[in-house]
Every structure is written in C-alpha cells, then in structure tokens.
mmJSON file of the N, C-alpha and C atoms, coordinates in Angstrom:
{"data_MODEL":{"atom_site":{
"group_PDB":["ATOM","ATOM","ATOM","ATOM","ATOM","ATOM","ATOM","ATOM","ATOM","ATOM","ATOM","ATOM","ATOM","ATOM","ATOM","ATOM","ATOM","ATOM","ATOM","ATOM","ATOM","ATOM","ATOM","ATOM","ATOM","ATOM","ATOM","ATOM","ATOM","ATOM","ATOM","ATOM","ATOM","ATOM","ATOM","ATOM","ATOM","ATOM","ATOM","ATOM","ATOM","ATOM","ATOM","ATOM","ATOM","ATOM","ATOM","ATOM","ATOM","ATOM","ATOM","ATOM","ATOM","ATOM","ATOM","ATOM","ATOM","ATOM","ATOM","ATOM","ATOM","ATOM","ATOM","ATOM","ATOM","ATOM","ATOM","ATOM","ATOM","ATOM","ATOM","ATOM","ATOM","ATOM","ATOM","ATOM","ATOM","ATOM","ATOM","ATOM","ATOM","ATOM","ATOM","ATOM","ATOM","ATOM","ATOM","ATOM","ATOM","ATOM","ATOM","ATOM","ATOM","ATOM","ATOM","ATOM","ATOM","ATOM","ATOM","ATOM","ATOM","ATOM","ATOM","ATOM","ATOM","ATOM","ATOM","ATOM","ATOM","ATOM","ATOM","ATOM","ATOM","ATOM","ATOM","ATOM","ATOM","ATOM","ATOM","ATOM","ATOM","ATOM","ATOM","ATOM","ATOM","ATOM","ATOM","ATOM","ATOM","ATOM","ATOM","ATOM","ATOM","ATOM","ATOM","ATOM","ATOM","ATOM","ATOM","ATOM","ATOM","ATOM","ATOM","ATOM","ATOM","ATOM","ATOM","ATOM","ATOM","ATOM","ATOM","ATOM","ATOM","ATOM","ATOM","ATOM","ATOM","ATOM","ATOM","ATOM","ATOM","ATOM","ATOM","ATOM","ATOM","ATOM","ATOM","ATOM","ATOM","ATOM","ATOM","ATOM","ATOM","ATOM","ATOM","ATOM","ATOM","ATOM","ATOM","ATOM","ATOM","ATOM","ATOM","ATOM","ATOM","ATOM","ATOM","ATOM","ATOM","ATOM","ATOM","ATOM","ATOM","ATOM","ATOM","ATOM","ATOM","ATOM","ATOM","ATOM","ATOM","ATOM","ATOM","ATOM","ATOM","ATOM","ATOM","ATOM","ATOM","ATOM","ATOM","ATOM","ATOM","ATOM","ATOM","ATOM","ATOM","ATOM","ATOM","ATOM","ATOM","ATOM","ATOM","ATOM","ATOM","ATOM","ATOM","ATOM","ATOM","ATOM","ATOM","ATOM","ATOM","ATOM","ATOM","ATOM","ATOM"],
"id":[1,2,3,4,5,6,7,8,9,10,11,12,13,14,15,16,17,18,19,20,21,22,23,24,25,26,27,28,29,30,31,32,33,34,35,36,37,38,39,40,41,42,43,44,45,46,47,48,49,50,51,52,53,54,55,56,57,58,59,60,61,62,63,64,65,66,67,68,69,70,71,72,73,74,75,76,77,78,79,80,81,82,83,84,85,86,87,88,89,90,91,92,93,94,95,96,97,98,99,100,101,102,103,104,105,106,107,108,109,110,111,112,113,114,115,116,117,118,119,120,121,122,123,124,125,126,127,128,129,130,131,132,133,134,135,136,137,138,139,140,141,142,143,144,145,146,147,148,149,150,151,152,153,154,155,156,157,158,159,160,161,162,163,164,165,166,167,168,169,170,171,172,173,174,175,176,177,178,179,180,181,182,183,184,185,186,187,188,189,190,191,192,193,194,195,196,197,198,199,200,201,202,203,204,205,206,207,208,209,210,211,212,213,214,215,216,217,218,219,220,221,222,223,224,225,226,227,228,229,230,231,232,233,234,235,236,237],
"type_symbol":["N","C","C","N","C","C","N","C","C","N","C","C","N","C","C","N","C","C","N","C","C","N","C","C","N","C","C","N","C","C","N","C","C","N","C","C","N","C","C","N","C","C","N","C","C","N","C","C","N","C","C","N","C","C","N","C","C","N","C","C","N","C","C","N","C","C","N","C","C","N","C","C","N","C","C","N","C","C","N","C","C","N","C","C","N","C","C","N","C","C","N","C","C","N","C","C","N","C","C","N","C","C","N","C","C","N","C","C","N","C","C","N","C","C","N","C","C","N","C","C","N","C","C","N","C","C","N","C","C","N","C","C","N","C","C","N","C","C","N","C","C","N","C","C","N","C","C","N","C","C","N","C","C","N","C","C","N","C","C","N","C","C","N","C","C","N","C","C","N","C","C","N","C","C","N","C","C","N","C","C","N","C","C","N","C","C","N","C","C","N","C","C","N","C","C","N","C","C","N","C","C","N","C","C","N","C","C","N","C","C","N","C","C","N","C","C","N","C","C","N","C","C","N","C","C","N","C","C","N","C","C","N","C","C","N","C","C"],
"label_atom_id":["N","CA","C","N","CA","C","N","CA","C","N","CA","C","N","CA","C","N","CA","C","N","CA","C","N","CA","C","N","CA","C","N","CA","C","N","CA","C","N","CA","C","N","CA","C","N","CA","C","N","CA","C","N","CA","C","N","CA","C","N","CA","C","N","CA","C","N","CA","C","N","CA","C","N","CA","C","N","CA","C","N","CA","C","N","CA","C","N","CA","C","N","CA","C","N","CA","C","N","CA","C","N","CA","C","N","CA","C","N","CA","C","N","CA","C","N","CA","C","N","CA","C","N","CA","C","N","CA","C","N","CA","C","N","CA","C","N","CA","C","N","CA","C","N","CA","C","N","CA","C","N","CA","C","N","CA","C","N","CA","C","N","CA","C","N","CA","C","N","CA","C","N","CA","C","N","CA","C","N","CA","C","N","CA","C","N","CA","C","N","CA","C","N","CA","C","N","CA","C","N","CA","C","N","CA","C","N","CA","C","N","CA","C","N","CA","C","N","CA","C","N","CA","C","N","CA","C","N","CA","C","N","CA","C","N","CA","C","N","CA","C","N","CA","C","N","CA","C","N","CA","C","N","CA","C","N","CA","C","N","CA","C","N","CA","C","N","CA","C","N","CA","C","N","CA","C"],
"label_alt_id":[null,null,null,null,null,null,null,null,null,null,null,null,null,null,null,null,null,null,null,null,null,null,null,null,null,null,null,null,null,null,null,null,null,null,null,null,null,null,null,null,null,null,null,null,null,null,null,null,null,null,null,null,null,null,null,null,null,null,null,null,null,null,null,null,null,null,null,null,null,null,null,null,null,null,null,null,null,null,null,null,null,null,null,null,null,null,null,null,null,null,null,null,null,null,null,null,null,null,null,null,null,null,null,null,null,null,null,null,null,null,null,null,null,null,null,null,null,null,null,null,null,null,null,null,null,null,null,null,null,null,null,null,null,null,null,null,null,null,null,null,null,null,null,null,null,null,null,null,null,null,null,null,null,null,null,null,null,null,null,null,null,null,null,null,null,null,null,null,null,null,null,null,null,null,null,null,null,null,null,null,null,null,null,null,null,null,null,null,null,null,null,null,null,null,null,null,null,null,null,null,null,null,null,null,null,null,null,null,null,null,null,null,null,null,null,null,null,null,null,null,null,null,null,null,null,null,null,null,null,null,null,null,null,null,null,null,null],
"label_comp_id":["MET","MET","MET","GLU","GLU","GLU","ARG","ARG","ARG","GLN","GLN","GLN","THR","THR","THR","ALA","ALA","ALA","ALA","ALA","ALA","MET","MET","MET","ARG","ARG","ARG","ALA","ALA","ALA","LEU","LEU","LEU","SER","SER","SER","ARG","ARG","ARG","TRP","TRP","TRP","ALA","ALA","ALA","PHE","PHE","PHE","PRO","PRO","PRO","GLU","GLU","GLU","LEU","LEU","LEU","GLU","GLU","GLU","GLN","GLN","GLN","ALA","ALA","ALA","ALA","ALA","ALA","ASP","ASP","ASP","ASP","ASP","ASP","GLN","GLN","GLN","PRO","PRO","PRO","ALA","ALA","ALA","SER","SER","SER","ILE","ILE","ILE","GLU","GLU","GLU","GLN","GLN","GLN","ALA","ALA","ALA","ARG","ARG","ARG","THR","THR","THR","GLU","GLU","GLU","ARG","ARG","ARG","ARG","ARG","ARG","ARG","ARG","ARG","GLN","GLN","GLN","ALA","ALA","ALA","ASP","ASP","ASP","VAL","VAL","VAL","SER","SER","SER","HIS","HIS","HIS","SER","SER","SER","ALA","ALA","ALA","ALA","ALA","ALA","LEU","LEU","LEU","ARG","ARG","ARG","ARG","ARG","ARG","ALA","ALA","ALA","ARG","ARG","ARG","ALA","ALA","ALA","GLU","GLU","GLU","ARG","ARG","ARG","ALA","ALA","ALA","ALA","ALA","ALA","ARG","ARG","ARG","GLN","GLN","GLN","ALA","ALA","ALA","GLY","GLY","GLY","THR","THR","THR","ALA","ALA","ALA","VAL","VAL","VAL","ALA","ALA","ALA","GLN","GLN","GLN","PRO","PRO","PRO","LEU","LEU","LEU","ALA","ALA","ALA","VAL","VAL","VAL","HIS","HIS","HIS","ALA","ALA","ALA","ARG","ARG","ARG","ARG","ARG","ARG","GLU","GLU","GLU","HIS","HIS","HIS","ALA","ALA","ALA","ASP","ASP","ASP"],
"label_asym_id":["A","A","A","A","A","A","A","A","A","A","A","A","A","A","A","A","A","A","A","A","A","A","A","A","A","A","A","A","A","A","A","A","A","A","A","A","A","A","A","A","A","A","A","A","A","A","A","A","A","A","A","A","A","A","A","A","A","A","A","A","A","A","A","A","A","A","A","A","A","A","A","A","A","A","A","A","A","A","A","A","A","A","A","A","A","A","A","A","A","A","A","A","A","A","A","A","A","A","A","A","A","A","A","A","A","A","A","A","A","A","A","A","A","A","A","A","A","A","A","A","A","A","A","A","A","A","A","A","A","A","A","A","A","A","A","A","A","A","A","A","A","A","A","A","A","A","A","A","A","A","A","A","A","A","A","A","A","A","A","A","A","A","A","A","A","A","A","A","A","A","A","A","A","A","A","A","A","A","A","A","A","A","A","A","A","A","A","A","A","A","A","A","A","A","A","A","A","A","A","A","A","A","A","A","A","A","A","A","A","A","A","A","A","A","A","A","A","A","A","A","A","A","A","A","A","A","A","A","A","A","A","A","A","A","A","A","A"],
"label_entity_id":["1","1","1","1","1","1","1","1","1","1","1","1","1","1","1","1","1","1","1","1","1","1","1","1","1","1","1","1","1","1","1","1","1","1","1","1","1","1","1","1","1","1","1","1","1","1","1","1","1","1","1","1","1","1","1","1","1","1","1","1","1","1","1","1","1","1","1","1","1","1","1","1","1","1","1","1","1","1","1","1","1","1","1","1","1","1","1","1","1","1","1","1","1","1","1","1","1","1","1","1","1","1","1","1","1","1","1","1","1","1","1","1","1","1","1","1","1","1","1","1","1","1","1","1","1","1","1","1","1","1","1","1","1","1","1","1","1","1","1","1","1","1","1","1","1","1","1","1","1","1","1","1","1","1","1","1","1","1","1","1","1","1","1","1","1","1","1","1","1","1","1","1","1","1","1","1","1","1","1","1","1","1","1","1","1","1","1","1","1","1","1","1","1","1","1","1","1","1","1","1","1","1","1","1","1","1","1","1","1","1","1","1","1","1","1","1","1","1","1","1","1","1","1","1","1","1","1","1","1","1","1","1","1","1","1","1","1"],
"label_seq_id":[1,1,1,2,2,2,3,3,3,4,4,4,5,5,5,6,6,6,7,7,7,8,8,8,9,9,9,10,10,10,11,11,11,12,12,12,13,13,13,14,14,14,15,15,15,16,16,16,17,17,17,18,18,18,19,19,19,20,20,20,21,21,21,22,22,22,23,23,23,24,24,24,25,25,25,26,26,26,27,27,27,28,28,28,29,29,29,30,30,30,31,31,31,32,32,32,33,33,33,34,34,34,35,35,35,36,36,36,37,37,37,38,38,38,39,39,39,40,40,40,41,41,41,42,42,42,43,43,43,44,44,44,45,45,45,46,46,46,47,47,47,48,48,48,49,49,49,50,50,50,51,51,51,52,52,52,53,53,53,54,54,54,55,55,55,56,56,56,57,57,57,58,58,58,59,59,59,60,60,60,61,61,61,62,62,62,63,63,63,64,64,64,65,65,65,66,66,66,67,67,67,68,68,68,69,69,69,70,70,70,71,71,71,72,72,72,73,73,73,74,74,74,75,75,75,76,76,76,77,77,77,78,78,78,79,79,79],
"pdbx_PDB_ins_code":[null,null,null,null,null,null,null,null,null,null,null,null,null,null,null,null,null,null,null,null,null,null,null,null,null,null,null,null,null,null,null,null,null,null,null,null,null,null,null,null,null,null,null,null,null,null,null,null,null,null,null,null,null,null,null,null,null,null,null,null,null,null,null,null,null,null,null,null,null,null,null,null,null,null,null,null,null,null,null,null,null,null,null,null,null,null,null,null,null,null,null,null,null,null,null,null,null,null,null,null,null,null,null,null,null,null,null,null,null,null,null,null,null,null,null,null,null,null,null,null,null,null,null,null,null,null,null,null,null,null,null,null,null,null,null,null,null,null,null,null,null,null,null,null,null,null,null,null,null,null,null,null,null,null,null,null,null,null,null,null,null,null,null,null,null,null,null,null,null,null,null,null,null,null,null,null,null,null,null,null,null,null,null,null,null,null,null,null,null,null,null,null,null,null,null,null,null,null,null,null,null,null,null,null,null,null,null,null,null,null,null,null,null,null,null,null,null,null,null,null,null,null,null,null,null,null,null,null,null,null,null,null,null,null,null,null,null],
"Cartn_x":[-73.382,-73.083,-71.862,-71.753,-70.611,-69.312,-69.375,-68.185,-67.74,-68.707,-68.411,-67.775,-68.307,-67.766,-66.335,-66.093,-64.745,-63.781,-64.219,-63.363,-63.044,-64.026,-63.799,-62.839,-62.964,-62.046,-60.625,-60.489,-59.169,-58.554,-59.35,-58.859,-58.477,-59.264,-58.974,-57.659,-57.442,-56.188,-55.008,-55.204,-54.135,-53.852,-54.904,-54.757,-54.245,-54.638,-54.275,-53.669,-52.506,-51.938,-51.526,-51.082,-50.619,-51.76,-52.972,-54.094,-54.363,-54.34,-54.573,-53.448,-52.226,-51.069,-51.11,-51.433,-51.486,-52.586,-53.7,-54.802,-54.397,-53.549,-53.119,-52.045,-51.183,-50.032,-50.337,-51.292,-51.529,-52.914,-53.025,-54.352,-55.26,-56.535,-57.507,-57.263,-57.696,-57.452,-58.077,-59.182,-59.8,-58.87,-58.296,-57.361,-56.112,-55.643,-54.488,-54.804,-55.98,-56.375,-56.488,-57.069,-57.169,-55.799,-54.916,-53.559,-52.842,-52.971,-52.319,-52.907,-54.237,-54.877,-54.409,-54.313,-53.875,-52.431,-51.58,-50.179,-50.082,-50.852,-50.829,-51.349,-52.369,-52.894,-51.859,-51.137,-50.087,-48.968,-48.595,-47.557,-48.023,-49.257,-49.818,-49.909,-50.342,-50.456,-49.091,-48.084,-46.729,-46.204,-46.454,-46.007,-46.716,-48.003,-48.762,-48.235,-47.916,-47.349,-46.009,-45.165,-43.862,-44.04,-44.958,-45.199,-45.721,-46.679,-47.257,-46.213,-45.376,-44.329,-43.319,-42.971,-42.035,-42.641,-43.924,-44.591,-44.671,-44.992,-45.065,-43.694,-42.66,-41.312,-40.886,-41.258,-40.912,-41.654,-42.93,-43.695,-43.081,-42.709,-42.136,-40.773,-40.023,-38.704,-38.806,-39.97,-40.162,-39.534,-39.392,-38.814,-39.846,-39.53,-40.415,-40.153,-41.175,-41.066,-40.692,-39.657,-39.276,-40.158,-40.891,-41.772,-41.127,-41.368,-40.821,-41.38,-40.636,-41.065,-42.387,-42.645,-43.882,-45.105,-45.01,-46.132,-46.373,-45.277,-45.43,-46.024,-45.574,-46.058,-47.552,-47.988,-49.407,-50.242,-49.771,-50.542,-50.619,-49.555,-49.568,-50.578,-50.636,-51.57,-53.004,-53.187,-54.539,-55.19,-54.395,-54.95,-55.487],
"Cartn_y":[27.619,26.452,26.697,27.893,28.191,28.19,28.71,28.75,27.324,26.461,25.071,24.374,24.617,24.03,24.501,25.792,26.337,25.715,25.52,24.909,23.46,22.732,21.336,21.241,22.142,22.151,22.467,23.405,23.748,22.55,21.871,20.681,19.583,19.438,18.435,18.744,20.012,20.402,20.158,20.404,20.195,18.7,17.883,16.449,15.701,16.155,15.458,16.423,16.986,17.983,17.406,16.158,15.572,15.348,15.136,14.922,16.159,17.317,18.559,18.806,18.558,18.758,17.781,16.529,15.517,15.843,16.365,16.697,17.791,18.701,19.777,19.326,18.413,18.019,16.91,16.049,14.876,14.928,14.308,14.234,13.316,13.438,12.608,11.139,10.251,8.826,8.324,8.901,8.513,8.88,10.065,10.485,9.607,9.215,8.327,6.991,6.467,5.185,5.298,6.374,6.585,6.683,7.421,7.588,6.245,5.455,4.141,3.207,3.196,2.366,2.785,4.098,4.591,4.188,4.273,3.89,2.403,1.57,0.132,-0.17,0.544,0.357,0.751,1.818,2.242,1.211,0.642,-0.393,-1.614,-2.029,-3.185,-2.941,-1.746,-1.383,-1.414,-0.87,-0.856,-2.277,-3.14,-4.53,-5.239,-4.983,-5.598,-5.132,-3.852,-3.35,-4.002,-4.135,-4.786,-6.225,-6.959,-8.348,-8.422,-7.565,-7.59,-7.264,-6.288,-5.933,-7.063,-7.729,-8.85,-10.001,-10.284,-11.356,-11.049,-9.8,-9.415,-9.529,-9.066,-9.141,-10.603,-11.46,-12.87,-13.532,-13.189,-13.749,-13.332,-12.076,-11.576,-12.206,-12.504,-13.117,-14.636,-15.196,-16.643,-17.382,-16.72,-17.36,-17.405,-18.172,-18.266,-17.086,-16.71,-15.614,-16.187,-15.644,-16.063,-15.304,-16.054,-15.424,-15.462,-14.451,-14.45,-15.608,-16.036,-17.155,-16.89,-15.668,-15.34,-15.669,-15.485,-15.79,-17.293,-18.103,-19.544,-20.032,-19.488,-19.903,-19.611,-18.468,-18.126,-19.078,-19.426,-20.334,-21.723,-22.19,-23.509,-23.547,-22.483,-22.456,-22.266,-21.662,-21.401,-22.681,-23.656,-24.887,-25.814],
"Cartn_z":[49.406,48.603,47.723,47.122,46.264,47.055,48.274,49.124,49.469,49.708,50.022,48.814,47.633,46.41,46.176,46.343,46.169,47.172,48.395,49.412,49.06,48.566,48.179,46.991,46.034,44.896,45.343,46.266,46.787,47.512,48.316,49.004,48.009,46.979,45.964,45.247,44.883,44.237,45.163,46.447,47.416,47.589,47.632,47.867,46.636,45.448,44.212,43.198,43.473,42.562,41.208,41.165,39.912,38.93,39.403,38.498,37.654,38.266,37.531,36.536,36.961,36.092,34.92,35.176,34.126,33.122,33.594,32.692,31.714,32.148,31.265,30.283,30.703,29.888,28.897,29.195,28.377,27.746,26.553,25.953,26.769,26.564,27.28,26.947,27.812,27.602,26.3,25.895,24.624,23.471,23.534,22.491,22.491,23.669,23.749,23.098,23.369,22.783,21.264,20.789,19.331,18.697,19.342,18.819,18.768,19.819,19.848,18.8,18.662,17.623,16.244,16.013,14.71,14.438,15.474,15.312,14.977,15.678,15.4,13.992,13.571,12.22,11.178,11.426,10.495,10.408,11.543,11.555,10.778,11.023,10.337,8.83,8.461,7.043,6.364,7.023,6.461,6.265,7.242,7.131,5.98,5.824,4.731,3.38,3.273,2.014,1.707,2.726,2.506,2.044,2.697,2.293,0.862,0.531,-0.813,-1.872,-1.589,-2.551,-2.71,-1.605,-1.671,-2.463,-2.23,-2.965,-4.453,-4.794,-6.199,-6.861,-6.177,-6.731,-6.906,-5.962,-6.061,-7.214,-7.386,-8.511,-9.839,-9.935,-11.18,-11.445,-10.403,-10.55,-10.639,-10.302,-10.366,-9.197,-8.063,-6.878,-5.764,-4.725,-3.56,-2.629,-1.9,-0.942,0.414,1.03,2.382,3.369,4.202,5.175,6.549,7.36,8.715,9.54,10.557,11.393,12.094,12.464,13.174,12.325,11.021,10.135,10.122,10.04,10.044,11.365,12.472,13.781,13.933,13.465,13.56,12.732,11.559,10.704,11.306,11.951,12.561,13.699,14.505,15.632,15.171,14.024,13.529,13.004,12.566,12.006,13.036],
"occupancy":[1.0,1.0,1.0,1.0,1.0,1.0,1.0,1.0,1.0,1.0,1.0,1.0,1.0,1.0,1.0,1.0,1.0,1.0,1.0,1.0,1.0,1.0,1.0,1.0,1.0,1.0,1.0,1.0,1.0,1.0,1.0,1.0,1.0,1.0,1.0,1.0,1.0,1.0,1.0,1.0,1.0,1.0,1.0,1.0,1.0,1.0,1.0,1.0,1.0,1.0,1.0,1.0,1.0,1.0,1.0,1.0,1.0,1.0,1.0,1.0,1.0,1.0,1.0,1.0,1.0,1.0,1.0,1.0,1.0,1.0,1.0,1.0,1.0,1.0,1.0,1.0,1.0,1.0,1.0,1.0,1.0,1.0,1.0,1.0,1.0,1.0,1.0,1.0,1.0,1.0,1.0,1.0,1.0,1.0,1.0,1.0,1.0,1.0,1.0,1.0,1.0,1.0,1.0,1.0,1.0,1.0,1.0,1.0,1.0,1.0,1.0,1.0,1.0,1.0,1.0,1.0,1.0,1.0,1.0,1.0,1.0,1.0,1.0,1.0,1.0,1.0,1.0,1.0,1.0,1.0,1.0,1.0,1.0,1.0,1.0,1.0,1.0,1.0,1.0,1.0,1.0,1.0,1.0,1.0,1.0,1.0,1.0,1.0,1.0,1.0,1.0,1.0,1.0,1.0,1.0,1.0,1.0,1.0,1.0,1.0,1.0,1.0,1.0,1.0,1.0,1.0,1.0,1.0,1.0,1.0,1.0,1.0,1.0,1.0,1.0,1.0,1.0,1.0,1.0,1.0,1.0,1.0,1.0,1.0,1.0,1.0,1.0,1.0,1.0,1.0,1.0,1.0,1.0,1.0,1.0,1.0,1.0,1.0,1.0,1.0,1.0,1.0,1.0,1.0,1.0,1.0,1.0,1.0,1.0,1.0,1.0,1.0,1.0,1.0,1.0,1.0,1.0,1.0,1.0,1.0,1.0,1.0,1.0,1.0,1.0,1.0,1.0,1.0,1.0,1.0,1.0,1.0,1.0,1.0,1.0,1.0,1.0],
"B_iso_or_equiv":[0.0,0.0,0.0,0.0,0.0,0.0,0.0,0.0,0.0,0.0,0.0,0.0,0.0,0.0,0.0,0.0,0.0,0.0,0.0,0.0,0.0,0.0,0.0,0.0,0.0,0.0,0.0,0.0,0.0,0.0,0.0,0.0,0.0,0.0,0.0,0.0,0.0,0.0,0.0,0.0,0.0,0.0,0.0,0.0,0.0,0.0,0.0,0.0,0.0,0.0,0.0,0.0,0.0,0.0,0.0,0.0,0.0,0.0,0.0,0.0,0.0,0.0,0.0,0.0,0.0,0.0,0.0,0.0,0.0,0.0,0.0,0.0,0.0,0.0,0.0,0.0,0.0,0.0,0.0,0.0,0.0,0.0,0.0,0.0,0.0,0.0,0.0,0.0,0.0,0.0,0.0,0.0,0.0,0.0,0.0,0.0,0.0,0.0,0.0,0.0,0.0,0.0,0.0,0.0,0.0,0.0,0.0,0.0,0.0,0.0,0.0,0.0,0.0,0.0,0.0,0.0,0.0,0.0,0.0,0.0,0.0,0.0,0.0,0.0,0.0,0.0,0.0,0.0,0.0,0.0,0.0,0.0,0.0,0.0,0.0,0.0,0.0,0.0,0.0,0.0,0.0,0.0,0.0,0.0,0.0,0.0,0.0,0.0,0.0,0.0,0.0,0.0,0.0,0.0,0.0,0.0,0.0,0.0,0.0,0.0,0.0,0.0,0.0,0.0,0.0,0.0,0.0,0.0,0.0,0.0,0.0,0.0,0.0,0.0,0.0,0.0,0.0,0.0,0.0,0.0,0.0,0.0,0.0,0.0,0.0,0.0,0.0,0.0,0.0,0.0,0.0,0.0,0.0,0.0,0.0,0.0,0.0,0.0,0.0,0.0,0.0,0.0,0.0,0.0,0.0,0.0,0.0,0.0,0.0,0.0,0.0,0.0,0.0,0.0,0.0,0.0,0.0,0.0,0.0,0.0,0.0,0.0,0.0,0.0,0.0,0.0,0.0,0.0,0.0,0.0,0.0,0.0,0.0,0.0,0.0,0.0,0.0],
"pdbx_formal_charge":[null,null,null,null,null,null,null,null,null,null,null,null,null,null,null,null,null,null,null,null,null,null,null,null,null,null,null,null,null,null,null,null,null,null,null,null,null,null,null,null,null,null,null,null,null,null,null,null,null,null,null,null,null,null,null,null,null,null,null,null,null,null,null,null,null,null,null,null,null,null,null,null,null,null,null,null,null,null,null,null,null,null,null,null,null,null,null,null,null,null,null,null,null,null,null,null,null,null,null,null,null,null,null,null,null,null,null,null,null,null,null,null,null,null,null,null,null,null,null,null,null,null,null,null,null,null,null,null,null,null,null,null,null,null,null,null,null,null,null,null,null,null,null,null,null,null,null,null,null,null,null,null,null,null,null,null,null,null,null,null,null,null,null,null,null,null,null,null,null,null,null,null,null,null,null,null,null,null,null,null,null,null,null,null,null,null,null,null,null,null,null,null,null,null,null,null,null,null,null,null,null,null,null,null,null,null,null,null,null,null,null,null,null,null,null,null,null,null,null,null,null,null,null,null,null,null,null,null,null,null,null,null,null,null,null,null,null],
"auth_seq_id":[1,1,1,2,2,2,3,3,3,4,4,4,5,5,5,6,6,6,7,7,7,8,8,8,9,9,9,10,10,10,11,11,11,12,12,12,13,13,13,14,14,14,15,15,15,16,16,16,17,17,17,18,18,18,19,19,19,20,20,20,21,21,21,22,22,22,23,23,23,24,24,24,25,25,25,26,26,26,27,27,27,28,28,28,29,29,29,30,30,30,31,31,31,32,32,32,33,33,33,34,34,34,35,35,35,36,36,36,37,37,37,38,38,38,39,39,39,40,40,40,41,41,41,42,42,42,43,43,43,44,44,44,45,45,45,46,46,46,47,47,47,48,48,48,49,49,49,50,50,50,51,51,51,52,52,52,53,53,53,54,54,54,55,55,55,56,56,56,57,57,57,58,58,58,59,59,59,60,60,60,61,61,61,62,62,62,63,63,63,64,64,64,65,65,65,66,66,66,67,67,67,68,68,68,69,69,69,70,70,70,71,71,71,72,72,72,73,73,73,74,74,74,75,75,75,76,76,76,77,77,77,78,78,78,79,79,79],
"auth_comp_id":["MET","MET","MET","GLU","GLU","GLU","ARG","ARG","ARG","GLN","GLN","GLN","THR","THR","THR","ALA","ALA","ALA","ALA","ALA","ALA","MET","MET","MET","ARG","ARG","ARG","ALA","ALA","ALA","LEU","LEU","LEU","SER","SER","SER","ARG","ARG","ARG","TRP","TRP","TRP","ALA","ALA","ALA","PHE","PHE","PHE","PRO","PRO","PRO","GLU","GLU","GLU","LEU","LEU","LEU","GLU","GLU","GLU","GLN","GLN","GLN","ALA","ALA","ALA","ALA","ALA","ALA","ASP","ASP","ASP","ASP","ASP","ASP","GLN","GLN","GLN","PRO","PRO","PRO","ALA","ALA","ALA","SER","SER","SER","ILE","ILE","ILE","GLU","GLU","GLU","GLN","GLN","GLN","ALA","ALA","ALA","ARG","ARG","ARG","THR","THR","THR","GLU","GLU","GLU","ARG","ARG","ARG","ARG","ARG","ARG","ARG","ARG","ARG","GLN","GLN","GLN","ALA","ALA","ALA","ASP","ASP","ASP","VAL","VAL","VAL","SER","SER","SER","HIS","HIS","HIS","SER","SER","SER","ALA","ALA","ALA","ALA","ALA","ALA","LEU","LEU","LEU","ARG","ARG","ARG","ARG","ARG","ARG","ALA","ALA","ALA","ARG","ARG","ARG","ALA","ALA","ALA","GLU","GLU","GLU","ARG","ARG","ARG","ALA","ALA","ALA","ALA","ALA","ALA","ARG","ARG","ARG","GLN","GLN","GLN","ALA","ALA","ALA","GLY","GLY","GLY","THR","THR","THR","ALA","ALA","ALA","VAL","VAL","VAL","ALA","ALA","ALA","GLN","GLN","GLN","PRO","PRO","PRO","LEU","LEU","LEU","ALA","ALA","ALA","VAL","VAL","VAL","HIS","HIS","HIS","ALA","ALA","ALA","ARG","ARG","ARG","ARG","ARG","ARG","GLU","GLU","GLU","HIS","HIS","HIS","ALA","ALA","ALA","ASP","ASP","ASP"],
"auth_asym_id":["A","A","A","A","A","A","A","A","A","A","A","A","A","A","A","A","A","A","A","A","A","A","A","A","A","A","A","A","A","A","A","A","A","A","A","A","A","A","A","A","A","A","A","A","A","A","A","A","A","A","A","A","A","A","A","A","A","A","A","A","A","A","A","A","A","A","A","A","A","A","A","A","A","A","A","A","A","A","A","A","A","A","A","A","A","A","A","A","A","A","A","A","A","A","A","A","A","A","A","A","A","A","A","A","A","A","A","A","A","A","A","A","A","A","A","A","A","A","A","A","A","A","A","A","A","A","A","A","A","A","A","A","A","A","A","A","A","A","A","A","A","A","A","A","A","A","A","A","A","A","A","A","A","A","A","A","A","A","A","A","A","A","A","A","A","A","A","A","A","A","A","A","A","A","A","A","A","A","A","A","A","A","A","A","A","A","A","A","A","A","A","A","A","A","A","A","A","A","A","A","A","A","A","A","A","A","A","A","A","A","A","A","A","A","A","A","A","A","A","A","A","A","A","A","A","A","A","A","A","A","A","A","A","A","A","A","A"],
"auth_atom_id":["N","CA","C","N","CA","C","N","CA","C","N","CA","C","N","CA","C","N","CA","C","N","CA","C","N","CA","C","N","CA","C","N","CA","C","N","CA","C","N","CA","C","N","CA","C","N","CA","C","N","CA","C","N","CA","C","N","CA","C","N","CA","C","N","CA","C","N","CA","C","N","CA","C","N","CA","C","N","CA","C","N","CA","C","N","CA","C","N","CA","C","N","CA","C","N","CA","C","N","CA","C","N","CA","C","N","CA","C","N","CA","C","N","CA","C","N","CA","C","N","CA","C","N","CA","C","N","CA","C","N","CA","C","N","CA","C","N","CA","C","N","CA","C","N","CA","C","N","CA","C","N","CA","C","N","CA","C","N","CA","C","N","CA","C","N","CA","C","N","CA","C","N","CA","C","N","CA","C","N","CA","C","N","CA","C","N","CA","C","N","CA","C","N","CA","C","N","CA","C","N","CA","C","N","CA","C","N","CA","C","N","CA","C","N","CA","C","N","CA","C","N","CA","C","N","CA","C","N","CA","C","N","CA","C","N","CA","C","N","CA","C","N","CA","C","N","CA","C","N","CA","C","N","CA","C","N","CA","C","N","CA","C","N","CA","C","N","CA","C","N","CA","C","N","CA","C"],
"pdbx_PDB_model_num":[1,1,1,1,1,1,1,1,1,1,1,1,1,1,1,1,1,1,1,1,1,1,1,1,1,1,1,1,1,1,1,1,1,1,1,1,1,1,1,1,1,1,1,1,1,1,1,1,1,1,1,1,1,1,1,1,1,1,1,1,1,1,1,1,1,1,1,1,1,1,1,1,1,1,1,1,1,1,1,1,1,1,1,1,1,1,1,1,1,1,1,1,1,1,1,1,1,1,1,1,1,1,1,1,1,1,1,1,1,1,1,1,1,1,1,1,1,1,1,1,1,1,1,1,1,1,1,1,1,1,1,1,1,1,1,1,1,1,1,1,1,1,1,1,1,1,1,1,1,1,1,1,1,1,1,1,1,1,1,1,1,1,1,1,1,1,1,1,1,1,1,1,1,1,1,1,1,1,1,1,1,1,1,1,1,1,1,1,1,1,1,1,1,1,1,1,1,1,1,1,1,1,1,1,1,1,1,1,1,1,1,1,1,1,1,1,1,1,1,1,1,1,1,1,1,1,1,1,1,1,1,1,1,1,1,1,1]
}}}
C-alpha cells in the first residue's frame, strides 16, 4: 500500500507540477482572502477618516463640504 501511495504521489507531482510550486510560493487561499479583506478595510477606514476630517474642517470654517460624485450617486440609488 505504501509503495502504491508513493507511486501515486510521484505521478501527481509529474502531472501537476505547478500546484506544488504554487503551494510553496503563495499563502493559502484563506490567508489571501483575509489579506484582501484587511486591505479593503484599511482603504475604507482611510477614506472615512479623510471625509470626517474634511467635514470637521468645513464645520469649523463655516463652509460646505464638497463630496465626491460617487457618494452622491450612491445616495440617489439608495432612495
């Protein structure tokens, strides 16, 4: 049985060499998903901080805050 298993593994490595190489070079798909979610959360957080700081500065200066078009478009579709 062990000899058969070793032969099947050898055939698998021969048939799919890139899979073994990719497994060593890249993080697992779960880690990739976590990394991407974290990156998106960081981007979203940074944008929220910029908006909040702009709104605070506008309130203190007594002026209106200019919002990007994407924010207006989302609000129109949400109504």
